[in-house]
KEKE-3310 file (N, C-alpha, C; in steps of 0.2 Angstrom, whole numbers, plus 5000, padded with zeros to 4 digits):
npx = (5078:5070:5061:5071:5084:5096:5103:5115:5133:5140:5152:5156:5160:5165:5166:5153:5151:5142:5138:5128:5111:5098:5083:5073:5060:5049:5041:5034:5031:5038:5046:5059:5068:5068:5062:5074:5085:5082:5084:5098:5102:5098:5106:5119:5119:5118:5130:5139:5137:5127:5114:5098:5082:5069:5054:5042:5030:5017:5013:5014:5019:5030:5026:5028:5029:5037:5048:5041:5028:5022:5018:5029:5026:5013:5007:5004:5001:4991:4988:4999:5009:5007:5009:5022:5029:5026:5032:5045:5047:5045:5056:5067:5064:5067:5081:5089)
npy = (4942:4955:4970:4980:4991:4997:4995:4998:4997:5001:5008:5016:5009:4997:4980:4968:4955:4944:4927:4918:4914:4926:4933:4946:4955:4967:4983:4994:5007:5010:5022:5022:5015:5019:5016:5019:5015:5002:4997:5000:4991:4978:4979:4979:4966:4958:4961:4955:4942:4936:4925:4930:4937:4948:4952:4963:4972:4980:4997:4995:4999:4998:4982:4973:4961:4962:4950:4947:4948:4961:4976:4983:4995:5008:5006:4993:4978:4964:4954:4955:4953:4939:4933:4937:4930:4917:4916:4917:4905:4896:4899:4896:4882:4878:4882:4879)
npz = (5035:5043:5039:5033:5038:5036:5023:5015:5016:5032:5032:5018:5003:5008:5005:5002:5013:5014:5016:5015:5010:5007:5013:5012:5020:5018:5020:5008:5011:5022:5031:5036:5027:5012:4995:4985:4994:4996:4983:4982:4991:4985:4974:4979:4985:4973:4966:4975:4972:4980:4984:4983:4989:4989:4997:4994:5002:4996:5000:5013:5030:5044:5051:5060:5075:5091:5099:5111:5108:5108:5099:5087:5082:5079:5067:5065:5056:5056:5047:5037:5046:5049:5036:5033:5043:5039:5026:5031:5038:5028:5020:5029:5030:5017:5016:5027)
capx = (5078:5063:5062:5078:5085:5103:5105:5121:5138:5141:5158:5156:5166:5166:5163:5148:5154:5137:5140:5122:5105:5095:5076:5071:5053:5049:5035:5036:5030:5042:5049:5066:5072:5064:5064:5080:5089:5081:5087:5105:5103:5098:5112:5125:5119:5119:5137:5142:5134:5123:5107:5094:5075:5066:5047:5040:5023:5015:5009:5014:5024:5032:5021:5030:5029:5043:5048:5037:5021:5020:5019:5034:5023:5006:5004:5004:4996:4991:4988:5005:5014:5007:5011:5029:5032:5025:5037:5051:5047:5046:5063:5071:5063:5071:5088:5092)
capy = (4949:4959:4977:4982:4997:5000:4990:4999:4996:5007:5011:5016:5005:4991:4975:4964:4948:4939:4920:4914:4916:4932:4934:4952:4956:4974:4987:4999:5013:5010:5028:5022:5013:5020:5011:5019:5012:4995:4996:4999:4984:4973:4979:4976:4958:4955:4962:4951:4935:4933:4923:4935:4937:4953:4952:4970:4973:4987:5002:4994:5002:4993:4979:4967:4961:4960:4943:4947:4949:4967:4979:4988:5001:5009:5004:4985:4974:4957:4950:4955:4950:4932:4931:4937:4924:4911:4916:4916:4898:4892:4901:4892:4875:4877:4884:4876)
capz = (5038:5043:5040:5031:5040:5034:5018:5013:5021:5037:5029:5011:4999:5011:5001:5005:5014:5016:5013:5014:5006:5010:5012:5015:5020:5019:5018:5003:5014:5028:5030:5038:5022:5006:4989:4983:4998:4995:4977:4983:4994:4980:4969:4983:4986:4967:4965:4979:4970:4985:4982:4988:4987:4993:4996:4996:5004:4994:5004:5020:5034:5048:5053:5064:5082:5095:5102:5117:5106:5108:5093:5087:5078:5079:5061:5065:5052:5058:5041:5034:5050:5048:5030:5033:5047:5035:5021:5034:5040:5021:5018:5033:5028:5011:5016:5033)
cpx = (5072:5065:5069:5079:5091:5106:5112:5127:5139:5147:5158:5162:5167:5162:5158:5151:5148:5138:5133:5117:5102:5088:5075:5064:5052:5043:5037:5035:5033:5047:5057:5070:5067:5066:5071:5086:5088:5084:5095:5107:5103:5104:5119:5125:5121:5127:5141:5141:5131:5116:5102:5087:5072:5058:5045:5033:5021:5011:5010:5020:5027:5026:5022:5029:5036:5042:5043:5029:5019:5022:5025:5032:5016:5003:5004:4999:4996:4992:4995:5010:5013:5010:5019:5032:5031:5030:5044:5052:5048:5053:5068:5070:5067:5079:5092:5093)
cpy = (4952:4966:4980:4989:5001:4995:4992:4998:5002:5011:5011:5013:4999:4985:4971:4957:4943:4933:4916:4917:4922:4932:4941:4953:4963:4978:4993:5006:5014:5017:5027:5020:5013:5016:5012:5015:5004:4993:4995:4993:4978:4973:4977:4969:4955:4956:4957:4943:4932:4931:4926:4935:4943:4953:4959:4970:4980:4991:5000:4997:4996:4989:4973:4967:4960:4953:4942:4948:4956:4971:4983:4995:5002:5007:4996:4983:4967:4952:4949:4952:4942:4930:4932:4932:4917:4910:4915:4909:4894:4893:4896:4885:4873:4878:4880:4868)
cpz = (5037:5043:5039:5034:5038:5029:5015:5018:5026:5034:5022:5008:5002:5007:5005:5007:5017:5012:5012:5010:5010:5008:5016:5014:5022:5016:5013:5006:5020:5027:5032:5032:5015:5000:4986:4987:4997:4988:4977:4986:4990:4976:4973:4984:4979:4965:4969:4978:4976:4982:4986:4985:4992:4991:4999:4997:5002:4999:5011:5024:5038:5051:5057:5071:5085:5097:5107:5115:5106:5101:5093:5084:5079:5073:5060:5060:5053:5052:5038:5039:5050:5042:5030:5037:5043:5029:5025:5036:5033:5019:5022:5031:5022:5011:5022:5032)
residu = (MET:PHE:ARG:VAL:THR:ASN:PRO:ASN:PRO:VAL:VAL:PRO:GLY:THR:PRO:CYS:ASN:ILE:LYS:GLY:LYS:VAL:LEU:ALA:LEU:HIS:GLY:SER:ALA:ASP:PRO:VAL:THR:PRO:LYS:PRO:MET:MET:ASP:ALA:PHE:GLU:GLU:GLU:LEU:THR:LYS:ALA:ASN:VAL:GLU:TRP:GLN:VAL:MET:MET:PHE:GLY:GLY:ALA:GLY:PRO:PHE:LEU:LEU:ARG:PRO:ASP:GLY:ARG:ARG:TRP:THR:THR:ARG:TYR:ASP:GLU:LYS:LEU:CYS:ARG:LYS:SER:TYR:MET:LEU:MET:ARG:ASP:PHE:PHE:ALA:GLU:THR:LEU)
# end
């Protein structure tokens, strides 16, 4: 998953029903999902016994491209975008 935007259940108290492994790639300065929300996300996955990994990019805001190659944000960071896609491909190679 890229750019975690709603890590907690939409309906409070709803149990996490994720069955697979999770890789979350996220910028620490992303204003949509600050650190406390990411902490809650990690706690939720842990309680559900999900195998998870979060890669937090320090000081980064949103930095990803849309599928058509255009930027999602004016704070686009090409280096972080390349690194995140490399991590995603490695995760898929190990998981799928």
